PDB file of N, CA, C and O in Angstrom, chain B, residues numbered from 101:
ATOM      1  N   MET B 101     -44.146  18.660  44.565  1.00  0.00           N
ATOM      2  CA  MET B 101     -43.426  19.917  44.574  1.00  0.00           C
ATOM      3  C   MET B 101     -42.749  20.101  45.925  1.00  0.00           C
ATOM      4  O   MET B 101     -43.337  19.804  46.964  1.00  0.00           O
ATOM      5  N   ASN B 102     -41.536  20.582  45.911  1.00  0.00           N
ATOM      6  CA  ASN B 102     -40.759  20.809  47.126  1.00  0.00           C
ATOM      7  C   ASN B 102     -40.914  22.266  47.537  1.00  0.00           C
ATOM      8  O   ASN B 102     -40.303  23.149  46.936  1.00  0.00           O
ATOM      9  N   ARG B 103     -41.715  22.519  48.543  1.00  0.00           N
ATOM     10  CA  ARG B 103     -41.946  23.891  48.991  1.00  0.00           C
ATOM     11  C   ARG B 103     -41.037  24.220  50.158  1.00  0.00           C
ATOM     12  O   ARG B 103     -40.897  23.438  51.099  1.00  0.00           O
ATOM     13  N   GLN B 104     -40.417  25.401  50.081  1.00  0.00           N
ATOM     14  CA  GLN B 104     -39.560  25.885  51.157  1.00  0.00           C
ATOM     15  C   GLN B 104     -39.922  27.329  51.439  1.00  0.00           C
ATOM     16  O   GLN B 104     -40.385  28.048  50.554  1.00  0.00           O
ATOM     17  N   GLY B 105     -39.707  27.749  52.675  1.00  0.00           N
ATOM     18  CA  GLY B 105     -39.995  29.122  53.045  1.00  0.00           C
ATOM     19  C   GLY B 105     -38.971  30.079  52.459  1.00  0.00           C
ATOM     20  O   GLY B 105     -37.799  29.739  52.298  1.00  0.00           O
ATOM     21  N   VAL B 106     -39.432  31.277  52.144  1.00  0.00           N
ATOM     22  CA  VAL B 106     -38.561  32.327  51.615  1.00  0.00           C
ATOM     23  C   VAL B 106     -38.145  33.234  52.764  1.00  0.00           C
ATOM     24  O   VAL B 106     -38.988  33.767  53.485  1.00  0.00           O
ATOM     25  N   ALA B 107     -36.836  33.404  52.927  1.00  0.00           N
ATOM     26  CA  ALA B 107     -36.311  34.272  53.982  1.00  0.00           C
ATOM     27  C   ALA B 107     -36.167  35.708  53.496  1.00  0.00           C
ATOM     28  O   ALA B 107     -36.330  36.652  54.269  1.00  0.00           O
ATOM     29  N   LEU B 108     -35.856  35.871  52.188  1.00  0.00           N
ATOM     30  CA  LEU B 108     -35.567  37.211  51.661  1.00  0.00           C
ATOM     31  C   LEU B 108     -35.816  37.250  50.167  1.00  0.00           C
ATOM     32  O   LEU B 108     -35.423  36.333  49.446  1.00  0.00           O
ATOM     33  N   VAL B 109     -36.473  38.316  49.691  1.00  0.00           N
ATOM     34  CA  VAL B 109     -36.600  38.568  48.254  1.00  0.00           C
ATOM     35  C   VAL B 109     -35.518  39.574  47.907  1.00  0.00           C
ATOM     36  O   VAL B 109     -35.545  40.712  48.374  1.00  0.00           O
ATOM     37  N   ARG B 110     -34.558  39.147  47.078  1.00  0.00           N
ATOM     38  CA  ARG B 110     -33.428  40.018  46.733  1.00  0.00           C
ATOM     39  C   ARG B 110     -33.743  40.947  45.575  1.00  0.00           C
ATOM     40  O   ARG B 110     -33.299  42.095  45.555  1.00  0.00           O
ATOM     41  N   GLU B 111     -34.512  40.453  44.608  1.00  0.00           N
ATOM     42  CA  GLU B 111     -34.796  41.247  43.420  1.00  0.00           C
ATOM     43  C   GLU B 111     -36.081  40.736  42.773  1.00  0.00           C
ATOM     44  O   GLU B 111     -36.440  39.567  42.914  1.00  0.00           O
ATOM     45  N   GLU B 112     -36.760  41.626  42.067  1.00  0.00           N
ATOM     46  CA  GLU B 112     -37.981  41.267  41.353  1.00  0.00           C
ATOM     47  C   GLU B 112     -37.962  41.971  40.009  1.00  0.00           C
ATOM     48  O   GLU B 112     -37.583  43.139  39.922  1.00  0.00           O
ATOM     49  N   TRP B 113     -38.374  41.259  38.947  1.00  0.00           N
ATOM     50  CA  TRP B 113     -38.471  41.888  37.636  1.00  0.00           C
ATOM     51  C   TRP B 113     -39.546  41.188  36.812  1.00  0.00           C
ATOM     52  O   TRP B 113     -39.989  40.086  37.137  1.00  0.00           O
ATOM     53  N   ARG B 114     -39.946  41.851  35.753  1.00  0.00           N
ATOM     54  CA  ARG B 114     -41.014  41.338  34.902  1.00  0.00           C
ATOM     55  C   ARG B 114     -40.510  41.202  33.474  1.00  0.00           C
ATOM     56  O   ARG B 114     -39.754  42.044  32.989  1.00  0.00           O
ATOM     57  N   VAL B 115     -40.935  40.135  32.805  1.00  0.00           N
ATOM     58  CA  VAL B 115     -40.599  39.908  31.405  1.00  0.00           C
ATOM     59  C   VAL B 115     -41.911  39.786  30.633  1.00  0.00           C
ATOM     60  O   VAL B 115     -42.753  38.943  30.942  1.00  0.00           O
ATOM     61  N   VAL B 116     -42.068  40.637  29.628  1.00  0.00           N
ATOM     62  CA  VAL B 116     -43.214  40.562  28.711  1.00  0.00           C
ATOM     63  C   VAL B 116     -42.617  40.512  27.312  1.00  0.00           C
ATOM     64  O   VAL B 116     -41.937  41.447  26.888  1.00  0.00           O
ATOM     65  N   ASP B 117     -42.870  39.419  26.593  1.00  0.00           N
ATOM     66  CA  ASP B 117     -42.279  39.229  25.276  1.00  0.00           C
ATOM     67  C   ASP B 117     -43.234  38.431  24.406  1.00  0.00           C
ATOM     68  O   ASP B 117     -44.179  37.816  24.902  1.00  0.00           O
ATOM     69  N   ARG B 118     -42.988  38.445  23.148  1.00  0.00           N
ATOM     70  CA  ARG B 118     -43.784  37.722  22.155  1.00  0.00           C
ATOM     71  C   ARG B 118     -45.270  38.029  22.266  1.00  0.00           C
ATOM     72  O   ARG B 118     -46.099  37.172  21.960  1.00  0.00           O
ATOM     73  N   TRP B 119     -45.621  39.239  22.699  1.00  0.00           N
ATOM     74  CA  TRP B 119     -47.022  39.621  22.851  1.00  0.00           C
ATOM     75  C   TRP B 119     -47.755  39.653  21.517  1.00  0.00           C
ATOM     76  O   TRP B 119     -48.985  39.631  21.482  1.00  0.00           O
ATOM     77  N   TRP B 120     -47.017  39.703  20.439  1.00  0.00           N
ATOM     78  CA  TRP B 120     -47.610  39.768  19.104  1.00  0.00           C
ATOM     79  C   TRP B 120     -47.881  38.381  18.520  1.00  0.00           C
ATOM     80  O   TRP B 120     -48.413  38.267  17.416  1.00  0.00           O
ATOM     81  N   THR B 121     -47.515  37.320  19.263  1.00  0.00           N
ATOM     82  CA  THR B 121     -47.699  35.953  18.767  1.00  0.00           C
ATOM     83  C   THR B 121     -48.870  35.277  19.466  1.00  0.00           C
ATOM     84  O   THR B 121     -49.518  35.857  20.337  1.00  0.00           O
ATOM     85  N   GLU B 122     -49.123  34.039  19.064  1.00  0.00           N
ATOM     86  CA  GLU B 122     -50.176  33.252  19.714  1.00  0.00           C
ATOM     87  C   GLU B 122     -49.714  32.650  21.036  1.00  0.00           C
ATOM     88  O   GLU B 122     -50.524  32.104  21.785  1.00  0.00           O
ATOM     89  N   GLU B 123     -48.402  32.746  21.330  1.00  0.00           N
ATOM     90  CA  GLU B 123     -47.856  32.233  22.586  1.00  0.00           C
ATOM     91  C   GLU B 123     -47.052  33.321  23.298  1.00  0.00           C
ATOM     92  O   GLU B 123     -45.826  33.244  23.367  1.00  0.00           O
ATOM     93  N   PRO B 124     -47.746  34.341  23.831  1.00  0.00           N
ATOM     94  CA  PRO B 124     -47.023  35.416  24.509  1.00  0.00           C
ATOM     95  C   PRO B 124     -46.382  34.942  25.807  1.00  0.00           C
ATOM     96  O   PRO B 124     -46.802  33.942  26.390  1.00  0.00           O
ATOM     97  N   VAL B 125     -45.361  35.667  26.254  1.00  0.00           N
ATOM     98  CA  VAL B 125     -44.669  35.380  27.514  1.00  0.00           C
ATOM     99  C   VAL B 125     -44.900  36.563  28.446  1.00  0.00           C
ATOM    100  O   VAL B 125     -44.593  37.704  28.102  1.00  0.00           O
ATOM    101  N   SER B 126     -45.438  36.287  29.616  1.00  0.00           N
ATOM    102  CA  SER B 126     -45.638  37.304  30.644  1.00  0.00           C
ATOM    103  C   SER B 126     -45.311  36.653  31.986  1.00  0.00           C
ATOM    104  O   SER B 126     -46.080  35.845  32.507  1.00  0.00           O
ATOM    105  N   ARG B 127     -44.141  37.028  32.539  1.00  0.00           N
ATOM    106  CA  ARG B 127     -43.672  36.395  33.774  1.00  0.00           C
ATOM    107  C   ARG B 127     -43.163  37.432  34.763  1.00  0.00           C
ATOM    108  O   ARG B 127     -42.615  38.464  34.373  1.00  0.00           O
ATOM    109  N   ARG B 128     -43.350  37.147  36.046  1.00  0.00           N
ATOM    110  CA  ARG B 128     -42.767  37.939  37.130  1.00  0.00           C
ATOM    111  C   ARG B 128     -41.750  37.056  37.827  1.00  0.00           C
ATOM    112  O   ARG B 128     -42.089  36.004  38.369  1.00  0.00           O
ATOM    113  N   TYR B 129     -40.498  37.496  37.806  1.00  0.00           N
ATOM    114  CA  TYR B 129     -39.384  36.743  38.383  1.00  0.00           C
ATOM    115  C   TYR B 129     -39.022  37.309  39.750  1.00  0.00           C
ATOM    116  O   TYR B 129     -39.151  38.507  40.001  1.00  0.00           O
ATOM    117  N   PHE B 130     -38.565  36.420  40.626  1.00  0.00           N
ATOM    118  CA  PHE B 130     -38.112  36.800  41.960  1.00  0.00           C
ATOM    119  C   PHE B 130     -36.821  36.054  42.264  1.00  0.00           C
ATOM    120  O   PHE B 130     -36.785  34.825  42.209  1.00  0.00           O
ATOM    121  N   GLU B 131     -35.770  36.785  42.581  1.00  0.00           N
ATOM    122  CA  GLU B 131     -34.555  36.156  43.096  1.00  0.00           C
ATOM    123  C   GLU B 131     -34.718  36.135  44.605  1.00  0.00           C
ATOM    124  O   GLU B 131     -34.873  37.183  45.232  1.00  0.00           O
ATOM    125  N   VAL B 132     -34.684  34.941  45.192  1.00  0.00           N
ATOM    126  CA  VAL B 132     -34.968  34.790  46.614  1.00  0.00           C
ATOM    127  C   VAL B 132     -33.880  33.997  47.323  1.00  0.00           C
ATOM    128  O   VAL B 132     -33.124  33.246  46.706  1.00  0.00           O
ATOM    129  N   VAL B 133     -33.824  34.187  48.638  1.00  0.00           N
ATOM    130  CA  VAL B 133     -33.001  33.364  49.519  1.00  0.00           C
ATOM    131  C   VAL B 133     -33.982  32.541  50.344  1.00  0.00           C
ATOM    132  O   VAL B 133     -34.841  33.088  51.037  1.00  0.00           O
ATOM    133  N   LEU B 134     -33.844  31.226  50.262  1.00  0.00           N
ATOM    134  CA  LEU B 134     -34.729  30.334  51.003  1.00  0.00           C
ATOM    135  C   LEU B 134     -34.291  30.237  52.459  1.00  0.00           C
ATOM    136  O   LEU B 134     -33.175  30.624  52.804  1.00  0.00           O
ATOM    137  N   GLU B 135     -35.158  29.726  53.297  1.00  0.00           N
ATOM    138  CA  GLU B 135     -34.829  29.565  54.716  1.00  0.00           C
ATOM    139  C   GLU B 135     -33.619  28.664  54.919  1.00  0.00           C
ATOM    140  O   GLU B 135     -32.963  28.747  55.957  1.00  0.00           O
ATOM    141  N   THR B 136     -33.314  27.817  53.963  1.00  0.00           N
ATOM    142  CA  THR B 136     -32.144  26.932  54.038  1.00  0.00           C
ATOM    143  C   THR B 136     -30.852  27.666  53.682  1.00  0.00           C
ATOM    144  O   THR B 136     -29.761  27.118  53.842  1.00  0.00           O
ATOM    145  N   GLY B 137     -30.975  28.924  53.191  1.00  0.00           N
ATOM    146  CA  GLY B 137     -29.814  29.696  52.781  1.00  0.00           C
ATOM    147  C   GLY B 137     -29.527  29.610  51.295  1.00  0.00           C
ATOM    148  O   GLY B 137     -28.660  30.322  50.790  1.00  0.00           O
ATOM    149  N   GLU B 138     -30.245  28.747  50.586  1.00  0.00           N
ATOM    150  CA  GLU B 138     -30.044  28.571  49.149  1.00  0.00           C
ATOM    151  C   GLU B 138     -30.611  29.766  48.373  1.00  0.00           C
ATOM    152  O   GLU B 138     -31.694  30.265  48.679  1.00  0.00           O
ATOM    153  N   ASN B 139     -29.859  30.210  47.368  1.00  0.00           N
ATOM    154  CA  ASN B 139     -30.337  31.249  46.448  1.00  0.00           C
ATOM    155  C   ASN B 139     -31.004  30.568  45.264  1.00  0.00           C
ATOM    156  O   ASN B 139     -30.500  29.570  44.750  1.00  0.00           O
ATOM    157  N   THR B 140     -32.134  31.107  44.832  1.00  0.00           N
ATOM    158  CA  THR B 140     -32.821  30.547  43.671  1.00  0.00           C
ATOM    159  C   THR B 140     -33.670  31.625  43.017  1.00  0.00           C
ATOM    160  O   THR B 140     -33.891  32.696  43.582  1.00  0.00           O
ATOM    161  N   VAL B 141     -34.134  31.323  41.833  1.00  0.00           N
ATOM    162  CA  VAL B 141     -35.038  32.221  41.117  1.00  0.00           C
ATOM    163  C   VAL B 141     -36.338  31.468  40.897  1.00  0.00           C
ATOM    164  O   VAL B 141     -36.336  30.338  40.408  1.00  0.00           O
ATOM    165  N   VAL B 142     -37.442  32.094  41.257  1.00  0.00           N
ATOM    166  CA  VAL B 142     -38.765  31.547  40.992  1.00  0.00           C
ATOM    167  C   VAL B 142     -39.511  32.553  40.128  1.00  0.00           C
ATOM    168  O   VAL B 142     -39.218  33.748  40.150  1.00  0.00           O
ATOM    169  N   TYR B 143     -40.473  32.055  39.372  1.00  0.00           N
ATOM    170  CA  TYR B 143     -41.264  32.981  38.577  1.00  0.00           C
ATOM    171  C   TYR B 143     -42.700  32.506  38.474  1.00  0.00           C
ATOM    172  O   TYR B 143     -43.001  31.317  38.574  1.00  0.00           O
ATOM    173  N   ARG B 144     -43.574  33.483  38.270  1.00  0.00           N
ATOM    174  CA  ARG B 144     -44.983  33.199  38.048  1.00  0.00           C
ATOM    175  C   ARG B 144     -45.276  33.460  36.581  1.00  0.00           C
ATOM    176  O   ARG B 144     -45.114  34.578  36.091  1.00  0.00           O
ATOM    177  N   ASP B 145     -45.706  32.423  35.891  1.00  0.00           N
ATOM    178  CA  ASP B 145     -46.117  32.557  34.501  1.00  0.00           C
ATOM    179  C   ASP B 145     -47.542  33.098  34.526  1.00  0.00           C
ATOM    180  O   ASP B 145     -48.482  32.380  34.864  1.00  0.00           O
ATOM    181  N   GLU B 146     -47.693  34.364  34.167  1.00  0.00           N
ATOM    182  CA  GLU B 146     -48.998  35.009  34.271  1.00  0.00           C
ATOM    183  C   GLU B 146     -49.962  34.553  33.185  1.00  0.00           C
ATOM    184  O   GLU B 146     -51.173  34.711  33.336  1.00  0.00           O
ATOM    185  N   GLU B 147     -49.453  33.995  32.103  1.00  0.00           N
ATOM    186  CA  GLU B 147     -50.322  33.446  31.061  1.00  0.00           C
ATOM    187  C   GLU B 147     -50.953  32.134  31.527  1.00  0.00           C
ATOM    188  O   GLU B 147     -52.125  31.870  31.256  1.00  0.00           O
ATOM    189  N   ARG B 148     -50.168  31.314  32.229  1.00  0.00           N
ATOM    190  CA  ARG B 148     -50.640  30.000  32.691  1.00  0.00           C
ATOM    191  C   ARG B 148     -51.176  30.031  34.117  1.00  0.00           C
ATOM    192  O   ARG B 148     -51.882  29.113  34.532  1.00  0.00           O
ATOM    193  N   GLY B 149     -50.846  31.079  34.872  1.00  0.00           N
ATOM    194  CA  GLY B 149     -51.288  31.164  36.257  1.00  0.00           C
ATOM    195  C   GLY B 149     -50.619  30.156  37.167  1.00  0.00           C
ATOM    196  O   GLY B 149     -51.247  29.615  38.077  1.00  0.00           O
ATOM    197  N   ALA B 150     -49.301  29.898  36.912  1.00  0.00           N
ATOM    198  CA  ALA B 150     -48.596  28.876  37.681  1.00  0.00           C
ATOM    199  C   ALA B 150     -47.211  29.385  38.093  1.00  0.00           C
ATOM    200  O   ALA B 150     -46.648  30.276  37.458  1.00  0.00           O
ATOM    201  N   TRP B 151     -46.673  28.797  39.175  1.00  0.00           N
ATOM    202  CA  TRP B 151     -45.347  29.126  39.685  1.00  0.00           C
ATOM    203  C   TRP B 151     -44.335  28.081  39.244  1.00  0.00           C
ATOM    204  O   TRP B 151     -44.660  26.900  39.124  1.00  0.00           O
ATOM    205  N   PHE B 152     -43.074  28.537  38.999  1.00  0.00           N
ATOM    206  CA  PHE B 152     -41.993  27.646  38.596  1.00  0.00           C
ATOM    207  C   PHE B 152     -40.719  28.048  39.314  1.00  0.00           C
ATOM    208  O   PHE B 152     -40.546  29.206  39.694  1.00  0.00           O
ATOM    209  N   SER B 153     -39.829  27.083  39.495  1.00  0.00           N
ATOM    210  CA  SER B 153     -38.519  27.339  40.069  1.00  0.00           C
ATOM    211  C   SER B 153     -37.490  27.187  38.974  1.00  0.00           C
ATOM    212  O   SER B 153     -37.548  26.265  38.161  1.00  0.00           O
ATOM    213  N   GLN B 154     -36.548  28.109  38.970  1.00  0.00           N
ATOM    214  CA  GLN B 154     -35.475  28.081  37.968  1.00  0.00           C
ATOM    215  C   GLN B 154     -34.152  27.998  38.709  1.00  0.00           C
ATOM    216  O   GLN B 154     -33.743  28.960  39.358  1.00  0.00           O
ATOM    217  N   ARG B 155     -33.494  26.878  38.621  1.00  0.00           N
ATOM    218  CA  ARG B 155     -32.234  26.679  39.337  1.00  0.00           C
ATOM    219  C   ARG B 155     -31.085  27.281  38.550  1.00  0.00           C
ATOM    220  O   ARG B 155     -30.947  27.035  37.351  1.00  0.00           O
ATOM    221  N   GLY B 156     -30.255  28.076  39.230  1.00  0.00           N
ATOM    222  CA  GLY B 156     -29.113  28.709  38.584  1.00  0.00           C
ATOM    223  C   GLY B 156     -27.866  27.838  38.635  1.00  0.00           C
ATOM    224  O   GLY B 156     -27.776  26.881  39.405  1.00  0.00           O
ATOM    225  N   ALA B 157     -26.926  28.195  37.804  1.00  0.00           N
ATOM    226  CA  ALA B 157     -25.665  27.441  37.781  1.00  0.00           C
ATOM    227  C   ALA B 157     -24.704  27.996  38.802  1.00  0.00           C
ATOM    228  O   ALA B 157     -23.587  27.495  38.935  1.00  0.00           O
TER     229      ALA B 157
END
């Protein structure tokens, strides 16, 4: 995993969906600016207890 420092959190939001199914989605998203100046979105999957990076176009 490529870890980089976060310089700024621009926005935070939560997504809760499919709670009525056997595979619910519960995530906390963060739009961040990394120390390198790159903008990216990371999220924590609260069902799995893991962090992921989502690269934007």
